[in-house]
N, C-alpha and C positions, 0 to 999 in steps of 0.2 A: 264647107267642103271645098278643097282646092282642086284645081284642074278643070278640064272641060268634060261635061257629062255627055255620054253617048245618047244621041237622040232616038235611036232605033229600038229601045227597050219598051215593050208594051206593058201597061199596067194590068192588074187582074180584072177579070170581069166580076161584076157584083154578084151575079147569080151562081157562082161556083160554091160547091160545098168544100169543106176543109180538105178532103182527100184529093180533090182535083187541083187545088191551089199549088201544091208542090210541083206537080207535073207541068202545069201552065207556067209557073215561074221558071222552071228549067228550060222550057221551050223559049221563053222570052229572053233568057240570058244566053242561050246557046250561041247565037251569032257573035255577040261581043266576046264570049269566052273563046270561041274558035279563032277569032281575029287576034286576041291576046296571045294565045298559044302559038299561032303562026308567026307573029312578030317576034316572040321570044326565040323560036326556032331559027328564024332568019338572022337573029342577032348572035347565034352560035350556041344557045343553050340546048342541052339534051332533053328529050321528052321526060325522062325520069326526074331530072332536076326541076323542070317546070311544074310537073305534077306535084312533087313534094313541096315545092315552094308555095304553090296555090293552096294546098291543103293546110300548110302551116299558117299562111295568111288568113285563111277562113277561120281556123281555130283561134288565132290571136284576136281576130275581129270579134268573135263571139265572146271570148273572155273579157275583152275590153268593154263591150256593151254591158255584160253582166256586172262588171265592177263599177261602171258608171251608174247603172241603175241602183246598185247597193249604196253607193256614195250619196246619190240623190235622196234615197230613203233615210239614210243616217242624218243628213243635213236637215231634212224636213222634220225628223223626230227631234233633233236638237233645238230647232227653232220653236217647235210646239212646246217643248218643255221650258224653254227660256221665257216664253210668253204666257205660260200657264198661270194658275190661280195664285 
């Protein structure tokens, strides 16, 4: 991963149930998110442009993760078949 990672993001607590993890994740990301939005606004971007761009980036990130996982499964399957009986 390129770039400098933001050191202020807290990891999840181990004792959380699944319904609390999303809220805690949002809380952990909020400061960095607000900083990013503010920097974009200071650079001259409109709020609607920033919001749409962030939503698009999030969608593309999830699609890329899913595609990579599918590719990994296909590669593993091909390797298993090539080393089969």
